[in-house]
C-alpha positions in Angstrom: -20.6 -15.8 -6.2 -17.3 -13.8 -7.4 -17.3 -13.7 -11.2 -14.1 -11.4 -11.0 -11.4 -10.7 -8.4 -8.7 -8.6 -8.9 -7.1 -5.2 -7.6 -7.9 -1.7 -9.2 -5.0 0.8 -8.6 -4.0 4.2 -9.8 -7.4 5.5 -10.7 -7.0 8.7 -12.4 -10.8 10.0 -12.7 -11.7 13.4 -14.6 -14.9 14.5 -14.1 -17.3 16.7 -16.4 -20.6 18.2 -15.6 -23.2 17.4 -18.4 -26.7 18.2 -19.2 -28.9 14.9 -18.2 -30.4 14.9 -21.3 -27.5 13.7 -22.9 -27.7 10.6 -21.1 -31.4 9.8 -21.2 -31.3 7.4 -24.3 -28.1 5.7 -21.9 -30.1 4.9 -19.1 -31.4 1.3 -18.4 -34.7 0.8 -17.3 -35.6 0.5 -13.5 -32.5 3.4 -12.8 -32.5 6.8 -12.6 -29.5 9.5 -12.6 -27.8 10.2 -9.6 -26.4 13.4 -8.9 -23.8 15.4 -7.1 -24.7 18.9 -5.4 -27.3 19.1 -8.2 -24.9 18.5 -10.7 -24.9 15.3 -13.3 -21.3 14.2 -13.5 -19.8 12.0 -16.3 -16.2 10.5 -15.6 -13.3 9.4 -17.8 -11.5 6.8 -15.3 -8.1 5.2 -16.4 -6.7 2.6 -14.0 -4.7 -0.6 -13.5 -6.3 -4.0 -13.4 -3.8 -6.2 -11.1 -3.9 -9.7 -10.2 -6.9 -10.4 -12.2 -8.8 -13.9 -11.7 -11.9 -15.1 -13.5 -14.1 -17.7 -11.6 -10.7 -17.9 -9.5 -8.7 -18.7 -12.1 -6.0 -16.7 -13.5 -5.4 -16.5 -17.0 -2.0 -16.5 -18.4 -1.1 -13.0 -19.9 -4.4 -11.4 -18.6 -3.5 -10.6 -15.0 -2.4 -7.2 -15.4 -3.6 -4.7 -17.7 -4.8 -1.1 -18.1 -8.2 -0.1 -18.4 -10.2 3.4 -19.4 -13.7 3.9 -19.0 -16.2 6.6 -19.9 -19.1 6.3 -17.2 -22.2 8.2 -15.6 -24.0 7.7 -12.4 -27.2 6.2 -11.4 -29.2 5.1 -8.4 -32.0 2.2 -8.2 -34.6 2.4 -5.1 -35.1 -1.1 -3.5 -35.9 -2.2 -0.2 -36.5 0.9 1.0 -33.1 2.2 0.2 -31.0 3.6 -2.7 -28.2 1.3 -4.4 -25.9 3.5 -6.1 -24.1 2.6 -9.5 -22.8 3.3 -12.7 -23.4 3.0 -16.4 -20.6 2.6 -18.8 -20.7 4.6 -22.3 -17.4 2.5 -23.0 -14.5 0.5 -21.6 -11.0 0.2 -23.4 -8.6 -2.6 -22.6 -5.7 -4.0 -24.4 -6.6 -7.5 -24.9 -9.3 -9.2 -27.1 -10.1 -11.8 -24.7 -11.1 -9.5 -21.9 -13.3 -7.6 -24.7 -15.0 -10.9 -25.6 -15.5 -12.1 -22.0 -17.1 -8.7 -20.7 -19.3 -8.1 -23.9 -20.5 -11.6 -24.0 -20.9 -12.3 -20.3 -21.8 -9.1 -18.8 -23.3 -7.1 -21.9 -21.0 -4.4 -21.4 -19.6 -1.9 -24.1 -15.9 -3.4 -24.6 -13.3 -2.2 -27.2 -9.7 -3.3 -27.6 -7.1 -0.6 -28.4 -3.5 -0.5 -27.9 -2.6 0.9 -24.6 0.3 1.7 -22.1 0.8 3.2 -18.5 3.7 5.0 -16.9 3.5 5.3 -13.1 6.8 6.6 -11.1 7.1 8.0 -7.6 9.4 9.9 -5.4 8.9 10.8 -1.6 7.2 14.2 -2.7 5.4 13.3 -5.7 3.5 10.5 -7.6 2.8 10.6 -11.5 0.5 8.6 -13.1 0.1 8.4 -17.1 -2.5 6.6 -19.1 -2.1 6.2 -23.0 -4.4 4.7 -25.4 -5.7 4.5 -29.1 -3.9 3.2 -32.4 -1.5 6.0 -32.3 -1.2 6.2 -28.2 -2.9 9.7 -28.9 -4.8 10.0 -26.0 -3.3 10.8 -22.9 -4.1 11.4 -19.2 -1.3 12.8 -17.1 -1.8 13.2 -13.3 0.8 14.6 -11.0 0.1 14.7 -7.1 1.7 14.6 -3.9 2.8 11.4 -2.3 0.5 11.3 0.3 -2.7 9.5 0.5 -5.4 11.2 2.2 -8.6 9.8 3.7 -11.9 10.0 1.9 -13.7 13.4 3.1 -17.5 13.1 3.8 -19.7 14.8 0.9 -17.2 15.1 -1.0 -17.0 14.7 -4.9 -14.3 11.9 -4.3 -16.9 9.9 -1.8 -19.5 10.5 -4.7 -17.7 9.1 -7.5 -16.1 6.2 -5.6 -19.1 5.0 -3.4 -21.1 3.8 -6.5 -21.0 -0.2 -5.9 -23.3 -1.4 -8.5 -23.0 -1.8 -12.5 -25.9 -1.3 -14.6 -26.1 -2.5 -18.6 -28.8 -2.0 -20.9 -29.6 -4.5 -23.3 -32.5 -3.8 -25.2 -35.4 -3.9 -22.8 -33.5 -5.9 -20.3 -31.0 -4.3 -17.4 -28.5 -6.4 -16.0 -27.2 -5.4 -12.5 -24.1 -6.7 -10.7 -21.9 -5.6 -7.5 -18.4 -4.5 -7.1 -17.3 -4.7 -3.7 -14.0 -2.8 -1.9 -13.4 -0.8 1.1 -13.4 3.2 1.2 -10.4 4.3 -1.1 -7.8 7.1 -0.2 -6.7 9.7 -2.6 -4.1 11.7 -3.6 -4.0 15.9 -3.9 -3.6 16.3 -7.8 -0.9 19.1 -8.5 -0.9 19.4 -12.2 -2.5 17.8 -15.0 -2.6 17.1 -18.7 -5.7 15.6 -20.6 -5.4 15.1 -24.2 -8.9 12.7 -25.5 -10.6 12.8 -28.8 -13.8 12.4 -27.4 -15.9 12.0 -31.0 -13.4 9.5 -32.1 -13.5 7.4 -28.9 -17.2 8.0 -27.4 -18.9 9.1 -30.6 -20.6 12.4 -31.6 -22.8 12.6 -28.5 -19.8 13.4 -26.4 -17.5 15.3 -28.7 -18.9 18.7 -26.8 -16.3 17.6 -24.0 -13.5 17.7 -25.9 -13.0 21.7 -25.0 -14.9 21.6 -21.4 -13.0 22.2 -18.7 -13.3 19.1 -16.1 -15.5 19.8 -13.3 -12.7 18.1 -10.9 -9.6 15.7 -11.5 -9.0 13.1 -8.9 -6.3 10.2 -8.5 -7.5 7.2 -6.0 -5.2 4.6 -4.8 -7.8 1.5 -5.0 -7.8 -1.5 -3.6 -8.7 -5.0 -3.9 -12.4 -5.4 -5.4 -14.6 -8.4 -6.1 -17.4 -8.2 -8.9 -20.6 -10.5 -8.1 -22.4 -12.6 -11.0 -24.9 -10.4 -12.8 -28.6 -10.7 -12.6 -31.3 -9.4 -14.5 -33.5 -6.9 -12.6 
């Protein structure tokens, strides 16, 4: 059963390499860290939530909005195969009702803050910008070639976007939900500007990212998505 359907569009993905020990206390029971090319990655992701429906119902004034999250990558061995997923440190949205629903029903870690976005494009380039915080002083700005590219096998883009489960830690319990979507296309990023107060947004554990150069900066077009009903594992 689908708990939520929507479109995720214009995903700005800023990836950092981190020491795995930093993430251990955030790991839900039953999953382990997933690595790309021997690296433990954590990502800041800004994107648009569009045409959102909960249980098939559109909620007025809550269909289209921005989201910004900090997440890392995990896997779970089940039925002789790996299930790859993500764990969210925090997810930021601009409306209190969204945080209430996600925190209550999915045991996520949502926070409500002012947000805005700007997306512009011409035949040559596309510019995607996300702003958040009380003074909108956190900024992600990407300029990319306006030419969508197919996903390359064994690329960091494939690793980052091909994780189809969400895992949530709630005490000793672990909640799992599936997210389905087709393979995404991406844009070649030409220029970027990143200004994030990591300590203010995510706490002292992630303050070190303030001055760390990203491992990679990606821009995905996105697609329609479906979020299945959660279960306890």
